[in-house]
N, C-alpha and C positions, 0 to 999 in steps of 0.2 A: 566335940567339934561339930558345928552346924553343917548340915548336908549342903546347903547353898551358901555361896559367898555373898553374905548380906551387904558387904561393903560395895558391891557392884550393883548399879541400877539395872533394871531389866533391859532398858534401851537408853542410849544416849548418843551424843555426837561422838564421832571417832576421835581418839586421842592421837597426837602425832608421834608420841614416844613408843615406837614399835619394837618388838623383839626380833631377834635374828630370823626366826622362822617366818615372821610376817614381812620382813623386808625382802626376802627372796622372791623375785618376780613381781615386786610391787609396781603397780600402775598408778601414776600421778596424772590426774586430768584437771586442767585449768582452762576453761573456755571463757573468753572475755570479749565483749563487744564495746569498744571504746573504753569508758571508765566503768562500765557495768559488767560485773561477773555473772556469767550465765550458769556455770557449773564449776565447782572446785571441790575435789574430794580425792581421797586415797583409796585404792582398791587392792587389797591383798589378793593372793591367789585363791583364798577361800571365798572372798567377795566375788571374784571372777567366776568361780564355780556357780554361785547363786545367779549371777547374770546369765551365764550360759543356759542353765536350766530354766531360768525365767523366760528367756526368748523361746526355748524349745517348747515349753508348755503352752505359751501364748500362741505359737504357730499351730501346734497340733489341735488344740481345742477350738481355736478361732476358725480354722479350716473346716473342722467337723461341724461347727455351728452354722457357718455362713456359705458353704459351697455345696455343690451337688456331686463332688468327686466320689466315685464308688468306694464302698467300704474296703473292698479287697485292695484297691490301689493305695488307699490311705494306710491300711495295715502294713503293707510292704514298706512304704515310705517312712512311716513313723517308727517301725521296728529298726530300720537302718539309722534314722536320726537319733533314736534312743541309744543305740549302740555307740554312735559317735559321741553323744553326750556323756556316756559312761566312761569312754576312753579319755575324753577331755578332762572329766572330773578326776580320774585317777592320776593323769599326768600333772594337772595343776596342783592337786592337794597332797601328793605323796610325800614330799619333804616335810610339810607341816604336820601331817598325821604321824610321821615317824618321830619327829621331835617331841610331839605332844603325847606319844604313846597311845594314839587313837586309830591305829590301822583298821580296827574293826569297823570304823565308820565307813570306809571305802567298801569293805566286804559286805557290810549290811545294806548299804544303799544300792550297790550293784546287784545284790541278790533280790531286793525288792523290785528294782526296775526289770530284771530278767523275768521274775514271776509275773509282773504286770503285763509284759509283752507276750509271754507264753499264753496267759489266760485270755488276753485280748485277741490274739491270733486264733486261738482255739474257738473263741466265740464267733469269729467272723468266718473262718474256713471250716469249722467243725461240721455244720454250724451249731451253735448252742444259743438258743434264744434267750435263756435266762441271763447269760453273761452279757449279751448284746444290749439288753434293756437296763443293765446295771453297770455299764462301763464307767460312768462318772462316779457313782458310789464306790466302785472298786478302786479307782485311782485315788480318790480322796482318802479312802481307808488305808491304802498302802502308804500313802504319803504321811498321813497322821501317825501311822505305826513307826515310820522312820524318824519323824520328829520326836515322838515319845521316847524312843530308844536313845536319841541324841540328848534329850533333856535329862534323862536319868543318868546316862553314862558320862555326860559332861557336866552334870550338876548345874544345869541351865534352866532358869525359869522362863527365859525367852523361848526356848524350843518347846518346852512343855505347853506354854500358852499358844504357840503356833500349832501344835498338835491338836489342842482343844478347838481352835478356830476351824481346822480342817474337819474335825469330827462333827462339830455343830453344823458345818456347811452341808453335810449330807442330808440333814433334816430339811434344808431349804429346797432341795431338789424336787421333792414331791409337790411342793407348793407351786413351783414354776417348771413343770416338766418340759415345756417347749424351749426353755432356755438353760437346760442342764449343762450343756457343753460350755456355754458362755460363763455361767456361774463358776463351774469347775476351773476353767482357765483363769478367770479373774482372781479367784482365791489362791490358786497354786502359784501363778506367776506374780501376783501382787505381793504375796508374802515373801517370795524369793527376792524380788527387787527391793523391798523394804529392808530385808536382812543384809543386802549388799551395801546399803547406804548408811547404816548405823552400826554402832558397836553394841554387841550383845554380851550378856554375862555368861560366865562359865566358872569352873572350879579354879582354885588358886594356882598360880604358876608352879611348875615342877622343875626340878634339876635334871635335865635330859642327859643321858649318857651319849647321845648322838652329837653333842656339841663339845667343842674344845673348851679349855679352862677360860680363855679370854672371852669366848662367846657367852659362857655362863655368867661371867662377871658383867658383861655388857647387858645381858638380860636382867640381871639383878638391879643394875643402875636404871635401866628403862622402867622397871617396875616401881622403883622408888620415885622416879619423876612423875609417873602416872598417878601415884598416890598423892603426891604433893599438889598436882593440878586438879585432882578430883573435887 
């Protein structure tokens, strides 16, 4: 049996035939101006997690790049914002990860975010100069680690590629040191926003014991419909 689900493309447009765990908390957006559609898409709770973190990273690194707010004030604000983001992620994704038997995703990402916050705060309040000058490589490295774990655990080429992008982006920082925070924010938030807009690949569907018999049957039918429309 191949490690990756080769029947799934790395990225594609979202399919409308969603499973029970994807329909829970589904957000449908259709913005139209006259006869012109401005935005029309479906956002599962996992997509919503990507959007939340996308905005959080854009705000944190944008403020760090373009404002003169003190490091200590930023450290306090961003620690609180990261905590809020972690709680939002847990609340939004918990049903999905339970059904998909992927609870370790929440534990893993929460641990990485906590580690990042602790190291960042130590660098600022310690103070530790080495950490301060390497904040952007630190966060790109932690995020790359998270995506690498996702890619292997979920058997997803999409997340392995995303991990590679974050890892290679660290090499760009030394070439443009004055724009480190901007580059880091663009890479992190850009990847998150892209992942929220498309359908990514992962291992084949499983029969979750969290679902009732009729929900399992519904998921099997949805999977059949997705294969027909692929």
